[in-house]
All heavy atoms as an XYZ file, in Angstrom:
932
protein
N       0.755     -1.208     -0.008
C       0.028     -0.032     -0.016
C       0.892      1.276     -0.020
O       0.567      2.253     -0.707
C      -0.939     -0.016      1.277
C      -1.904      1.084      1.302
S      -2.935      1.043     -0.201
C      -4.071      2.328      0.175
N       1.961      1.253      0.727
C       2.865      2.413      0.822
C       3.323      2.724     -0.586
O       3.477      3.881     -0.945
C       3.991      2.159      1.714
C       4.824      3.349      1.987
C       5.872      3.192      3.109
O       5.534      2.478      4.139
O       6.937      3.550      2.866
N       3.735      1.681     -1.352
C       4.314      1.890     -2.775
C       3.181      2.566     -3.583
O       3.463      3.361     -4.428
C       4.733      0.595     -3.353
C       5.211      0.693     -4.776
C       6.542      1.565     -4.933
O       7.205      1.849     -3.989
N       6.786      1.905     -6.148
N       1.984      2.082     -3.445
C       0.866      2.609     -4.168
C       0.643      4.124     -3.846
O       0.485      4.944     -4.701
C      -0.449      1.903     -4.036
O      -0.213      0.506     -4.462
C      -1.651      2.414     -4.845
N       0.780      4.393     -2.592
C       0.649      5.842     -2.146
C       1.726      6.728     -2.744
O       1.431      7.845     -3.158
N       2.962      6.192     -2.794
C       4.051      7.041     -3.357
C       3.819      7.184     -4.833
O       4.072      8.283     -5.341
C       5.395      6.256     -3.154
C       5.993      6.479     -1.726
C       7.396      6.114     -1.678
N       7.856      4.743     -2.190
C       7.794      3.759     -1.362
N       7.509      3.695     -0.199
N       8.175      2.571     -1.984
N       3.283      6.132     -5.495
C       2.989      6.215     -6.918
C       2.003      7.369     -7.147
O       2.117      8.201     -8.043
C       2.513      4.862     -7.451
C       2.066      4.863     -8.947
C       3.211      5.296     -9.898
C       1.528      3.454     -9.336
N       0.966      7.401     -6.349
C      -0.228      8.352     -6.517
C       0.444      9.731     -6.340
O       0.080     10.701     -7.080
C      -1.366      8.074     -5.607
C      -2.096      6.776     -6.035
C      -2.366      9.254     -5.555
C      -3.093      6.243     -4.965
N       1.216      9.909     -5.328
C       1.823     11.266     -4.970
C       2.746     11.706     -6.185
O       2.771     12.877     -6.542
C       2.587     11.222     -3.701
C       1.678     11.175     -2.537
C       0.499     12.155     -2.489
O       0.798     13.371     -2.644
N      -0.678     11.751     -2.387
N       3.383     10.730     -6.811
C       4.344     11.048     -7.896
C       3.521     11.353     -9.167
O       3.854     12.247     -9.977
C       5.292      9.875     -8.124
O       5.979      9.574     -6.950
C       6.300     10.158     -9.145
N       2.453     10.640     -9.354
C       1.544     10.954    -10.434
C       0.980     12.404    -10.315
O       1.029     13.135    -11.258
C       0.347      9.884    -10.599
C       0.942      8.578    -11.030
C      -0.720     10.471    -11.465
C       0.013      7.432    -10.821
N       0.585     12.711     -9.131
C       0.125     14.105     -8.861
C       1.117     15.164     -9.175
O       0.903     16.136     -9.810
C      -0.501     14.210     -7.433
C      -1.766     13.344     -7.319
C      -0.803     15.627     -7.006
C      -2.224     13.187     -5.894
N       2.312     14.819     -8.750
C       3.426     15.778     -8.991
C       3.575     15.971    -10.578
O       3.814     17.114    -10.997
C       4.801     15.299     -8.368
C       5.976     16.071     -8.680
C       7.240     15.434     -8.026
C       8.402     16.312     -8.420
N       9.667     15.709     -7.743
N       3.533     14.854    -11.242
C       3.671     14.936    -12.767
C       2.565     15.748    -13.364
O       2.800     16.565    -14.335
N       1.360     15.630    -12.874
C       0.202     16.458    -13.304
C       0.453     17.885    -13.039
O       0.352     18.718    -13.962
C      -1.041     15.964    -12.723
C      -1.397     14.480    -13.032
C      -2.248     16.888    -13.021
C      -2.512     13.830    -12.207
N       0.872     18.198    -11.822
C       0.997     19.625    -11.410
C       2.158     20.286    -12.157
O       2.078     21.514    -12.389
C       1.230     19.666     -9.927
C      -0.049     19.326     -9.196
C       0.089     19.130     -7.583
O       1.216     18.988     -7.171
N      -0.962     19.394     -6.925
N       3.154     19.500    -12.545
C       4.321     20.160    -13.236
C       3.858     20.741    -14.564
O       4.471     21.617    -15.129
C       5.415     19.138    -13.476
C       6.258     19.001    -12.259
C       7.432     18.088    -12.489
O       7.766     17.670    -13.624
O       8.237     17.844    -11.485
N       2.771     20.163    -15.156
C       2.311     20.738    -16.394
C       0.951     21.458    -16.222
O       0.182     21.579    -17.193
C       2.138     19.626    -17.483
C       3.512     18.910    -17.828
C       4.430     19.961    -18.508
C       5.685     19.317    -18.847
N       6.654     20.301    -19.308
N       0.723     21.881    -15.060
C      -0.520     22.644    -14.758
C      -1.860     22.015    -14.969
O      -2.847     22.602    -15.410
C      -0.492     24.041    -15.458
C       0.821     24.816    -15.306
C       0.866     25.263    -13.842
C       2.143     26.200    -13.711
N       2.755     26.216    -12.344
N      -1.818     20.635    -14.790
C      -3.104     19.912    -14.939
C      -4.059     20.432    -13.813
O      -3.567     20.801    -12.722
N      -5.317     20.318    -14.045
C      -6.206     20.812    -12.956
C      -7.308     19.807    -12.644
O      -7.461     18.774    -13.408
C      -6.922     22.102    -13.505
O      -7.668     21.908    -14.673
N      -8.069     20.057    -11.664
C      -9.248     19.217    -11.311
C      -8.787     17.813    -10.893
O      -9.557     16.850    -11.272
N      -7.671     17.707    -10.187
C      -7.228     16.370     -9.919
C      -8.067     15.702     -8.734
O      -8.432     16.351     -7.776
C      -5.742     16.409     -9.289
C      -4.793     17.072    -10.321
C      -5.179     15.040     -8.835
C      -3.415     17.476     -9.740
N      -8.554     14.504     -9.090
C      -9.300     13.659     -8.237
C      -8.767     12.274     -8.040
O      -8.310     11.664     -8.986
C     -10.858     13.584     -8.675
N      -8.635     11.774     -6.808
C      -8.128     10.490     -6.593
C      -9.377      9.673     -6.073
O      -9.822     10.001     -5.001
C      -6.987     10.458     -5.553
C      -6.506      8.994     -5.237
C      -5.835     11.310     -5.992
N      -9.706      8.682     -6.773
C     -10.850      7.852     -6.484
C     -10.397      6.580     -5.909
O      -9.632      5.806     -6.585
C     -11.802      7.629     -7.761
C     -13.032      6.794     -7.344
C     -12.171      8.966     -8.350
N     -10.741      6.196     -4.694
C     -10.401      5.082     -3.976
C     -11.274      3.853     -4.190
O     -12.483      3.925     -3.696
C     -10.224      5.355     -2.462
C      -9.714      4.173     -1.657
O      -9.586      3.014     -2.188
O      -9.408      4.368     -0.477
N     -10.876      3.012     -5.119
C     -11.749      1.889     -5.471
C     -11.358      0.541     -4.667
O     -11.981     -0.514     -4.924
C     -11.668      1.558     -6.956
C     -11.963      2.752     -7.821
C     -11.585      2.391     -9.256
C     -13.406      3.144     -7.812
N     -10.438      0.728     -3.718
C      -9.874     -0.464     -3.050
C     -10.984     -1.231     -2.219
O     -10.785     -2.444     -2.031
C      -8.718     -0.091     -2.190
O      -9.035      0.840     -1.144
N     -11.995     -0.592     -1.847
C     -12.992     -1.262     -1.013
C     -14.150     -1.844     -1.807
O     -15.140     -2.239     -1.235
N     -14.109     -1.740     -3.098
C     -15.159     -2.166     -4.006
C     -14.766     -3.413     -4.763
O     -13.790     -3.393     -5.468
C     -15.569     -1.002     -4.939
C     -16.013      0.232     -4.070
C     -16.720     -1.429     -5.979
C     -16.277      1.491     -4.959
N     -15.586     -4.476     -4.607
C     -15.330     -5.693     -5.400
C     -15.506     -5.476     -6.840
O     -16.453     -4.759     -7.322
C     -16.295     -6.713     -4.887
C     -15.999     -7.205     -3.402
O     -14.849     -7.070     -2.987
O     -16.948     -7.802     -2.721
N     -14.660     -6.220     -7.605
C     -14.844     -6.272     -9.065
C     -14.309     -5.029     -9.846
O     -14.570     -5.071    -11.033
N     -13.500     -4.320     -9.261
C     -12.999     -3.166     -9.954
C     -11.682     -3.618    -10.659
O     -11.039     -4.555    -10.150
C     -12.748     -1.916     -9.102
O     -11.805     -2.176     -7.991
C     -14.057     -1.368     -8.523
N     -11.250     -2.780    -11.691
C     -10.135     -3.214    -12.511
C      -8.759     -2.751    -11.846
O      -7.712     -3.149    -12.289
C     -10.212     -2.821    -13.859
C     -10.356     -1.267    -13.957
C     -11.344     -3.607    -14.597
C     -10.396     -0.707    -15.401
N      -8.867     -1.846    -10.834
C      -7.658     -1.361    -10.214
C      -8.069     -0.821     -8.784
O      -9.191     -0.898     -8.462
C      -7.030     -0.231    -10.963
S      -8.236      1.207    -11.152
N      -7.115     -0.355     -8.043
C      -7.410      0.124     -6.621
C      -7.668      1.574     -6.640
O      -8.363      2.063     -5.717
C      -6.245     -0.262     -5.758
C      -6.129     -1.729     -5.555
C      -4.902     -2.245     -4.958
N      -4.688     -1.674     -3.666
C      -3.626     -1.790     -2.912
N      -2.618     -2.518     -3.404
N      -3.518     -1.166     -1.759
N      -7.113      2.290     -7.616
C      -7.284      3.836     -7.616
C      -7.489      4.333     -9.034
O      -6.805      3.827     -9.932
C      -6.127      4.524     -6.942
C      -5.992      4.277     -5.491
C      -5.267      3.190     -4.975
C      -6.684      5.118     -4.557
C      -5.170      2.972     -3.626
C      -6.556      4.818     -3.172
C      -5.800      3.682     -2.766
O      -5.744      3.571     -1.397
N      -8.273      5.364     -9.158
C      -8.255      6.220    -10.364
C      -7.613      7.533     -9.957
O      -8.010      8.054     -8.959
C      -9.645      6.509    -10.920
C     -10.280      5.483    -11.763
C      -9.635      4.296    -12.130
C     -11.664      5.648    -12.215
C     -10.282      3.405    -12.984
C     -12.241      4.809    -13.050
C     -11.595      3.685    -13.434
N      -6.763      8.091    -10.751
C      -6.398      9.455    -10.622
C      -6.845     10.060    -11.900
O      -6.499      9.714    -13.043
C      -4.802      9.578    -10.477
C      -4.516     11.108    -10.386
C      -4.372      8.847     -9.233
N      -7.692     11.147    -11.789
C      -8.313     11.871    -12.914
C      -7.948     13.301    -12.837
O      -7.857     13.924    -11.846
C      -9.885     11.679    -12.715
C     -10.289     10.160    -12.632
C     -10.539     12.395    -13.921
C     -11.718      9.979    -12.246
N      -7.667     13.855    -14.062
C      -7.329     15.260    -14.124
C      -7.741     15.725    -15.539
O      -8.145     14.951    -16.361
C      -5.895     15.582    -13.849
S      -4.682     14.933    -15.068
N      -7.371     17.014    -15.758
C      -7.717     17.576    -17.100
C      -6.664     18.623    -17.492
O      -5.991     19.257    -16.713
C      -9.107     18.102    -17.201
C      -9.376     19.297    -16.230
C     -10.803     19.660    -16.077
O     -11.689     18.858    -16.033
N     -11.089     21.013    -16.220
N      -6.609     18.777    -18.823
C      -5.830     19.844    -19.448
C      -6.708     20.582    -20.340
O      -7.785     20.065    -20.771
N      -6.347     21.807    -20.715
C      -7.292     22.645    -21.480
C      -7.161     22.482    -22.975
O      -7.987     23.020    -23.725
C      -6.992     24.103    -21.093
C      -7.324     24.357    -19.645
O      -8.448     24.010    -19.232
N      -6.548     25.110    -18.989
N      -6.200     21.715    -23.469
C      -6.029     21.533    -24.940
C      -5.449     20.156    -25.133
O      -4.859     19.545    -24.236
C      -5.148     22.551    -25.580
O      -3.812     22.327    -25.057
N      -5.610     19.533    -26.376
C      -4.908     18.378    -26.604
C      -3.440     18.386    -26.407
O      -2.808     17.424    -25.892
C      -5.217     18.027    -28.094
C      -6.625     18.688    -28.286
C      -6.412     19.947    -27.476
N      -2.814     19.491    -26.632
C      -1.358     19.588    -26.404
C      -1.040     19.494    -24.966
O      -0.036     18.779    -24.561
C      -0.875     21.007    -26.978
O      -1.174     21.087    -28.324
C       0.609     21.178    -26.817
N      -1.836     20.189    -24.076
C      -1.621     20.078    -22.651
C      -1.897     18.755    -22.120
O      -1.231     18.185    -21.277
C      -2.444     21.163    -21.866
C      -2.028     21.199    -20.394
C      -2.908     22.185    -19.631
O      -4.047     22.525    -20.062
N      -2.357     22.503    -18.421
N      -2.986     18.042    -22.623
C      -3.288     16.636    -22.204
C      -2.114     15.799    -22.467
O      -1.694     14.986    -21.669
C      -4.530     16.176    -22.926
C      -4.763     14.677    -22.723
C      -5.785     16.840    -22.297
N      -1.527     15.846    -23.639
C      -0.386     15.059    -24.028
C       0.900     15.389    -23.124
O       1.573     14.480    -22.703
N       1.030     16.693    -22.876
C       2.167     17.054    -22.024
C       2.068     16.577    -20.649
O       3.028     16.134    -19.997
C       2.285     18.597    -22.043
N       0.831     16.569    -20.053
C       0.595     16.031    -18.745
C       0.826     14.545    -18.688
O       1.646     14.025    -17.804
C      -0.969     16.271    -18.300
C      -1.115     17.847    -18.142
C      -1.237     15.490    -17.010
C      -2.564     18.205    -17.933
N       0.429     13.846    -19.680
C       0.612     12.394    -19.662
C       2.130     12.099    -19.838
O       2.646     11.180    -19.178
C      -0.145     11.780    -20.865
N       2.869     12.869    -20.636
C       4.284     12.636    -20.775
C       4.956     12.971    -19.485
O       5.898     12.319    -19.050
C       4.863     13.420    -21.980
C       4.488     12.974    -23.268
C       5.018     13.775    -24.404
O       5.995     14.712    -24.189
O       4.536     13.662    -25.550
N       4.591     14.031    -18.802
C       5.148     14.484    -17.558
C       4.950     13.320    -16.497
O       5.920     13.059    -15.787
C       4.596     15.764    -17.049
O       5.037     16.082    -15.840
N       3.734     12.784    -16.405
C       3.488     11.677    -15.430
C       4.509     10.584    -15.745
O       5.095      9.962    -14.846
C       2.008     11.123    -15.552
C       1.046     12.396    -15.150
C       1.855      9.934    -14.795
C      -0.392     12.044    -15.501
N       4.539     10.121    -16.972
C       5.415      9.016    -17.354
C       6.848      9.257    -16.979
O       7.540      8.427    -16.329
N       7.358     10.566    -17.269
C       8.738     10.951    -17.035
C       9.018     10.918    -15.504
O      10.024     10.389    -15.046
C       9.022     12.290    -17.590
C       9.115     12.431    -19.085
O       9.178     11.185    -19.672
O       9.014     13.456    -19.686
N       8.178     11.599    -14.645
C       8.378     11.673    -13.244
C       8.314     10.339    -12.617
O       9.138     10.006    -11.758
C       7.387     12.724    -12.648
C       7.457     12.675    -11.062
C       7.539     14.107    -13.178
N       7.366      9.485    -12.982
C       7.236      8.182    -12.415
C       8.463      7.305    -12.720
O       8.915      6.583    -11.811
C       5.980      7.522    -12.710
S       4.499      8.188    -12.023
N       8.964      7.349    -13.940
C      10.076      6.617    -14.348
C      11.346      7.154    -13.590
O      12.208      6.342    -13.116
C      10.269      6.772    -15.873
C      11.335      5.762    -16.485
C      11.352      5.875    -17.939
N      11.157      7.168    -18.683
C      10.042      7.621    -19.121
N       8.963      6.998    -19.040
N      10.016      8.843    -19.644
N      11.546      8.439    -13.556
C      12.734      9.029    -12.911
C      12.746      8.684    -11.363
O      13.737      8.394    -10.762
C      12.842     10.480    -13.221
C      13.165     10.744    -14.605
C      12.900     12.292    -14.993
O      12.672     13.138    -13.981
O      12.944     12.566    -16.152
N      11.617      8.976    -10.755
C      11.581      8.932     -9.298
C      11.369      7.534     -8.651
O      11.808      7.258     -7.579
C      10.625      9.935     -8.693
C      10.986     11.315     -9.061
C      10.115     12.357     -8.255
O       9.342     12.008     -7.384
O      10.307     13.605     -8.613
N      10.566      6.742     -9.387
C      10.179      5.450     -8.841
C      10.563      4.226     -9.703
O      10.295      3.125     -9.380
C       8.645      5.375     -8.609
C       8.062      6.441     -7.653
C       6.504      6.340     -7.705
C       8.555      6.355     -6.335
N      11.145      4.543    -10.845
C      11.498      3.443    -11.747
C      10.238      2.670    -12.242
O      10.288      1.538    -12.541
C      12.533      2.527    -11.226
C      13.774      3.127    -10.586
C      14.600      3.803    -11.640
C      15.871      4.294    -11.125
N      16.025      5.802    -11.115
N       9.152      3.395    -12.236
C       7.838      2.769    -12.707
C       7.489      3.225    -14.099
O       7.655      4.412    -14.455
C       6.693      3.171    -11.699
C       6.802      2.676    -10.380
C       6.043      1.388    -10.172
O       5.392      0.859    -11.082
O       6.149      0.844     -9.037
N       7.024      2.288    -14.922
C       6.478      2.610    -16.223
C       5.117      1.995    -16.372
O       4.862      0.995    -15.814
C       7.446      1.968    -17.290
C       8.801      2.594    -17.332
C       9.733      2.314    -18.431
C       9.724      0.932    -18.985
N      10.747      0.721    -20.015
N       4.202      2.675    -17.116
C       2.903      2.300    -17.219
C       2.898      0.887    -18.137
O       3.628      0.819    -18.991
C       2.157      3.311    -17.992
C       3.162      4.168    -18.566
C       4.452      3.961    -17.809
N       2.007     -0.016    -17.777
C       1.954     -1.221    -18.563
C       1.349     -0.823    -19.977
O       1.642     -1.499    -20.899
C       0.963     -2.193    -17.868
N       0.323      0.133    -19.954
C      -0.263      0.475    -21.267
C      -0.584      1.990    -21.222
O      -0.901      2.463    -20.107
C      -1.537     -0.189    -21.498
C      -1.464     -1.695    -21.633
N      -0.758     -2.343    -22.596
C      -1.856     -2.650    -20.767
C      -0.889     -3.638    -22.428
N      -1.403     -3.872    -21.255
N      -0.546      2.702    -22.315
C      -0.952      4.019    -22.516
C      -1.768      4.054    -23.798
O      -1.268      3.612    -24.838
C       0.278      4.988    -22.528
C      -0.235      6.494    -22.822
C       1.161      4.969    -21.277
N      -2.951      4.547    -23.675
C      -3.815      4.784    -24.771
C      -4.322      6.160    -24.974
O      -4.510      6.871    -23.931
C      -4.974      3.754    -24.842
C      -4.526      2.272    -25.047
C      -5.853      3.783    -23.664
N      -4.540      6.621    -26.168
C      -5.161      7.901    -26.308
C      -4.298      9.073    -26.716
O      -4.726     10.172    -26.912
N      -2.968      8.814    -26.845
C      -2.010      9.878    -27.090
C      -2.226     10.413    -28.579
O      -1.850     11.613    -28.782
C      -0.568      9.385    -26.935
C      -0.202      9.232    -25.450
S      -0.200     10.720    -24.486
C       1.328     11.480    -25.023
N      -2.754      9.613    -29.435
C      -2.901     10.037    -30.760
C      -3.783     11.309    -30.924
O      -3.444     12.194    -31.621
C      -3.627      8.896    -31.664
C      -2.940      7.695    -31.564
C      -3.339      6.851    -30.311
O      -4.586      6.955    -29.879
O      -2.482      6.191    -29.816
N      -4.836     11.376    -30.259
C      -5.787     12.569    -30.346
C      -5.749     13.381    -29.033
O      -6.322     14.449    -29.078
C      -7.202     12.172    -30.776
C      -7.851     11.225    -29.806
O      -7.416     11.047    -28.643
N      -8.945     10.672    -30.153
N      -5.292     12.834    -27.974
C      -5.112     13.542    -26.689
C      -6.244     14.210    -26.191
O      -6.275     15.397    -25.712
C      -3.875     14.426    -26.810
N      -7.485     13.560    -26.310
C      -8.683     14.033    -25.789
C      -8.944     13.249    -24.383
O      -9.476     13.876    -23.472
C      -9.908     13.822    -26.670
C      -9.777     14.618    -27.866
C     -10.959     14.514    -28.688
O     -12.125     14.170    -28.302
N     -10.893     14.880    -30.029
N      -8.558     12.080    -24.409
C      -8.628     11.237    -23.134
C      -7.400     10.282    -23.181
O      -7.384      9.313    -24.037
C      -9.975     10.473    -23.131
C     -10.023      9.521    -21.956
C      -9.144      9.203    -20.965
C     -11.188      8.602    -21.701
N      -9.699      8.212    -20.060
C     -10.902      7.919    -20.550
C     -12.373      8.420    -22.389
C     -11.838      6.939    -20.093
C     -13.237      7.461    -21.977
C     -12.968      6.771    -20.758
N      -6.435     10.481    -22.403
C      -5.352      9.569    -22.244
C      -5.399      8.681    -21.016
O      -5.651      9.223    -19.946
C      -3.912     10.394    -22.237
C      -2.757      9.403    -22.046
C      -3.770     11.123    -23.636
N      -5.309      7.430    -21.189
C      -5.368      6.589    -20.028
C      -4.004      5.858    -19.901
O      -3.452      5.381    -20.872
C      -6.414      5.471    -20.273
N      -3.572      5.844    -18.711
C      -2.210      5.306    -18.346
C      -2.427      4.192    -17.289
O      -3.060      4.521    -16.234
C      -1.297      6.276    -17.833
C      -1.117      7.443    -18.838
S      -0.122      8.856    -18.135
C       1.515      8.078    -18.330
N      -2.005      2.964    -17.562
C      -2.283      1.826    -16.668
C      -1.000      1.532    -15.880
O      -0.060      0.984    -16.439
C      -2.723      0.603    -17.483
C      -3.008     -0.590    -16.656
O      -2.815     -0.606    -15.476
O      -3.329     -1.566    -17.166
N      -1.012      1.829    -14.532
C      -0.027      1.466    -13.650
C      -0.374      0.294    -12.716
O      -0.070      0.243    -11.582
C       0.412      2.733    -12.793
C       1.259      3.694    -13.533
C       0.647      4.757    -14.149
C       2.698      3.600    -13.561
C       1.479      5.739    -14.774
C       3.424      4.516    -14.265
C       2.856      5.641    -14.869
O       3.616      6.551    -15.539
N      -1.152     -0.621    -13.229
C      -1.738     -1.762    -12.598
C      -2.668     -1.409    -11.490
O      -3.958     -1.555    -11.632
C      -0.661     -2.733    -12.121
O       0.237     -2.977    -13.196
C      -1.154     -4.072    -11.668
N      -2.168     -1.004    -10.272
C      -3.059     -0.672     -9.162
C      -3.744      0.671     -9.349
O      -4.635      1.010     -8.586
C      -2.256     -0.643     -7.841
C      -2.069     -2.075     -7.289
O      -2.703     -2.986     -7.747
O      -1.181     -2.206     -6.419
N      -3.102      1.568    -10.190
C      -3.533      2.967    -10.371
C      -3.776      3.098    -11.873
O      -2.876      2.956    -12.774
C      -2.502      3.941     -9.856
C      -3.037      5.349    -10.022
C      -2.184      3.673     -8.404
N      -4.974      3.559    -12.265
C      -5.297      3.926    -13.626
C      -5.344      5.541    -13.537
O      -6.012      6.039    -12.843
C      -6.528      3.453    -14.060
C      -6.560      2.059    -14.728
C      -7.932      1.556    -15.016
C      -5.556      1.964    -15.920
N      -4.592      6.102    -14.522
C      -4.650      7.632    -14.683
C      -5.359      7.966    -15.886
O      -5.178      7.338    -16.928
C      -3.108      8.141    -14.734
C      -3.107      9.707    -14.838
C      -2.234      7.560    -13.628
N      -6.299      8.932    -15.717
C      -7.059      9.482    -16.803
C      -6.843     10.876    -16.891
O      -7.035     11.723    -16.020
C      -8.612      9.211    -16.585
C      -8.930      7.788    -16.341
N      -9.149      6.879    -17.393
C      -8.957      7.078    -15.235
C      -9.426      5.721    -16.923
N      -9.291      5.771    -15.590
N      -6.398     11.416    -18.126
C      -6.073     12.809    -18.417
C      -7.035     13.257    -19.511
O      -6.984     12.621    -20.557
C      -4.667     13.048    -18.805
C      -4.342     14.558    -18.946
C      -3.695     12.394    -17.846
N      -8.004     14.146    -19.134
C      -9.105     14.469    -20.128
C      -8.987     15.926    -20.613
O      -8.449     16.756    -19.870
C     -10.395     14.384    -19.340
C     -10.851     13.020    -19.114
C     -10.807     12.426    -17.868
C     -11.557     12.293    -20.033
C     -11.378     11.250    -17.467
C     -12.110     10.994    -19.799
C     -11.888     10.542    -18.575
N      -9.652     16.107    -21.696
C     -10.112     17.511    -22.070
C     -11.478     17.704    -21.187
O     -12.108     16.794    -20.868
C     -10.499     17.580    -23.516
C      -9.288     17.707    -24.472
C      -9.845     17.761    -26.002
C      -8.416     18.922    -24.248
N     -11.636     18.987    -20.756
C     -12.778     19.157    -19.897
C     -14.164     18.639    -20.372
O     -14.864     18.012    -19.520
C     -12.844     20.713    -19.753
C     -11.434     21.138    -20.001
C     -10.949     20.237    -21.060
N     -14.481     18.774    -21.622
C     -15.837     18.386    -22.113
C     -15.868     16.775    -22.089
O     -16.906     16.237    -21.834
C     -16.168     18.932    -23.488
C     -15.130     18.647    -24.470
O     -14.006     18.562    -24.189
O     -15.596     18.613    -25.700
N     -14.799     16.190    -22.439
C     -14.724     14.759    -22.412
C     -14.910     14.160    -21.084
O     -15.539     13.266    -20.771
C     -13.478     14.174    -23.205
C     -13.367     12.640    -23.222
C     -13.435     14.732    -24.634
N     -14.166     14.786    -20.221
C     -14.234     14.448    -18.705
C     -15.697     14.472    -18.213
O     -16.110     13.562    -17.518
C     -13.338     15.291    -17.897
C     -13.327     14.907    -16.375
C     -12.487     15.843    -15.657
N     -12.473     15.311    -14.205
C     -11.550     15.841    -13.316
N     -10.670     16.770    -13.684
N     -11.641     15.424    -12.101
N     -16.302     15.638    -18.466
C     -17.777     15.748    -18.046
C     -18.638     14.803    -18.610
O     -19.490     14.228    -17.966
C     -18.149     17.241    -18.473
C     -19.489     17.583    -17.920
C     -19.925     19.003    -18.319
O     -19.224     19.726    -18.963
N     -21.044     19.408    -17.760
N     -18.414     14.460    -19.918
C     -19.228     13.462    -20.564
C     -19.160     12.028    -19.924
O     -20.141     11.476    -19.629
C     -18.991     13.370    -22.100
C     -19.790     12.448    -22.869
C     -21.055     12.724    -23.269
C     -19.276     11.180    -23.135
C     -21.788     11.779    -23.936
C     -20.021     10.252    -23.790
C     -21.282     10.579    -24.180
O     -22.057      9.627    -24.875
N     -17.946     11.627    -19.672
C     -17.820     10.302    -19.141
C     -17.965     10.221    -17.594
O     -18.289      9.158    -17.003
C     -16.436      9.663    -19.538
C     -16.436      9.265    -21.004
C     -15.834     10.095    -21.959
C     -17.085      8.074    -21.394
C     -15.859      9.749    -23.320
C     -17.122      7.713    -22.720
C     -16.547      8.561    -23.681
O     -16.591      8.240    -25.034
N     -17.714     11.276    -16.898
C     -17.978     11.482    -15.466
C     -17.468     10.228    -14.703
O     -18.215      9.634    -13.809
C     -19.452     11.568    -15.215
C     -19.820     12.143    -13.773
O     -18.925     12.644    -13.122
O     -20.941     11.925    -13.414
N     -16.223      9.795    -14.849
C     -15.632      8.688    -14.178
C     -15.721      8.791    -12.619
O     -15.854      7.763    -11.983
C     -14.238      8.403    -14.596
C     -13.975      8.028    -16.089
C     -12.517      7.702    -16.254
C     -14.826      6.806    -16.471
N     -15.587      9.922    -12.124
C     -15.628     10.182    -10.700
C     -16.831      9.559    -10.052
O     -16.747      9.090     -8.900
C     -15.534     11.637    -10.288
C     -14.209     12.301    -10.501
C     -14.180     13.085    -11.810
O     -14.807     12.649    -12.769
O     -13.417     14.161    -11.856
N     -17.995      9.516    -10.785
C     -19.168      9.134    -10.188
C     -19.751      7.768    -10.625
O     -20.872      7.393    -10.374
C     -20.289     10.209    -10.377
C     -19.829     11.463     -9.685
N     -19.273     12.490    -10.425
C     -19.706     11.783     -8.336
C     -18.938     13.469     -9.639
N     -19.197     13.093     -8.389
N     -18.814      6.932    -11.262
C     -19.255      5.483    -11.621
C     -19.556      4.772    -10.469
O     -20.455      3.879    -10.472
C     -18.125      4.935    -12.561
C     -18.029      5.297    -13.960
C     -16.820      4.539    -14.645
C     -19.323      5.061    -14.697
N     -18.779      4.963     -9.416
C     -18.889      4.157     -8.203
C     -19.389      5.114     -7.052
O     -18.529      5.856     -6.518
C     -17.675      3.377     -7.750
C     -17.388      2.346     -8.748
C     -17.827      1.110     -8.787
C     -16.505      2.396     -9.865
N     -17.265      0.316     -9.818
C     -16.424      1.189    -10.512
C     -15.674      3.449    -10.352
C     -15.624      0.927    -11.600
C     -14.953      3.146    -11.512
C     -14.916      1.969    -12.136
N     -20.695      5.123     -6.713
C     -21.188      6.132     -5.773
C     -20.461      6.007     -4.402
O     -20.256      6.996     -3.679
C     -22.645      5.885     -5.608
C     -23.518      6.115     -6.619
C     -24.997      5.891     -6.344
O     -25.300      5.491     -5.362
O     -25.791      6.272     -7.230
N     -20.195      4.779     -3.960
C     -19.625      4.530     -2.602
C     -18.054      4.703     -2.592
O     -17.494      4.380     -1.513
C     -20.010      3.234     -2.114
C     -19.977      2.079     -3.096
O     -19.663      2.350     -4.230
O     -20.192      0.886     -2.673
N     -17.466      5.071     -3.659
C     -15.962      5.230     -3.632
C     -15.535      6.573     -3.077
O     -16.092      7.613     -3.551
C     -15.439      5.008     -5.018
N     -14.721      6.585     -2.060
C     -14.228      7.954     -1.576
C     -13.467      8.639     -2.704
O     -12.641      8.009     -3.315
C     -13.420      7.498     -0.322
C     -13.742      6.146     -0.060
C     -14.190      5.524     -1.272
N     -13.674      9.971     -2.672
C     -12.912     10.825     -3.740
C     -12.148     11.848     -2.829
O     -12.646     12.538     -2.109
C     -13.858     11.481     -4.651
C     -14.658     10.491     -5.443
C     -13.047     12.375     -5.623
C     -15.686     11.041     -6.393
N     -10.835     12.002     -3.186
C     -10.065     13.081     -2.655
C      -9.758     14.076     -3.765
O      -9.247     13.667     -4.792
C      -8.745     12.569     -2.122
C      -7.876     13.604     -1.568
C      -6.469     13.123     -1.180
O      -6.149     11.900     -1.231
O      -5.592     13.984     -0.674
N     -10.194     15.403     -3.569
C      -9.864     16.347     -4.604
C      -8.681     17.125     -4.112
O      -8.597     17.588     -3.084
C     -11.147     17.227     -4.667
C     -12.309     16.605     -5.187
N     -12.577     16.398     -6.491
C     -13.464     16.056     -4.543
C     -13.719     15.746     -6.634
N     -14.216     15.566     -5.435
N      -7.688     17.192     -4.987
C      -6.399     17.819     -4.763
C      -6.521     19.365     -5.302
O      -7.012     19.507     -6.507
C      -5.280     17.197     -5.571
C      -5.310     15.715     -5.270
C      -3.969     17.849     -5.307
C      -5.082     15.291     -3.801
N      -6.398     20.277     -4.451
C      -6.475     21.692     -4.864
C      -5.580     22.087     -6.072
O      -4.434     21.620     -6.089
C      -6.102     22.541     -3.667
C      -6.178     21.566     -2.499
C      -5.945     20.206     -3.056
N      -6.084     22.822     -7.015
C      -5.268     23.293     -8.128
C      -4.165     24.169     -7.557
O      -4.428     24.930     -6.606
C      -6.152     24.018     -9.107
C      -7.119     23.163     -9.939
O      -6.951     21.943     -9.807
O      -8.031     23.705    -10.479
N      -3.004     24.199     -8.228
C      -1.948     25.058     -7.858
C      -2.065     26.304     -8.734
O      -2.570     26.319     -9.851
C      -0.616     24.363     -8.109
C      -0.284     23.260     -7.123
C       1.065     22.673     -7.300
O       1.686     22.631     -8.393
N       1.655     22.352     -6.157
N      -1.556     27.421     -8.237
C      -1.585     28.632     -8.936
C      -0.568     28.692    -10.027
O       0.455     28.162    -10.032
C      -1.342     29.915     -8.056
C      -2.444     30.088     -7.062
O      -3.586     29.662     -7.386
O      -2.187     30.481     -5.921
């Protein structure tokens, strides 16, 4: 669990380095049948920023924790990039795509931690 916590904090750092906003950490660990233990969800204001956030997450996790995602999808159009770190799935959205899919509320009983945006 401690390793997962460090991974989440490192992912958040990668998001914040590229001014990602609306960071939410959804704790799925207490829910049976989920595909991972945590979702980390954020957004960028343009496809360029979404791609830069995803690249930053990958770079910071690799440099600080020697962790690489098992899969990354969505970099081609950078409207929704998903990064699979096994226990943690990272979702980087454009705002309208995030609102449409509303992943934060797929599981009503999952606790959500909202990370304040940095200036």
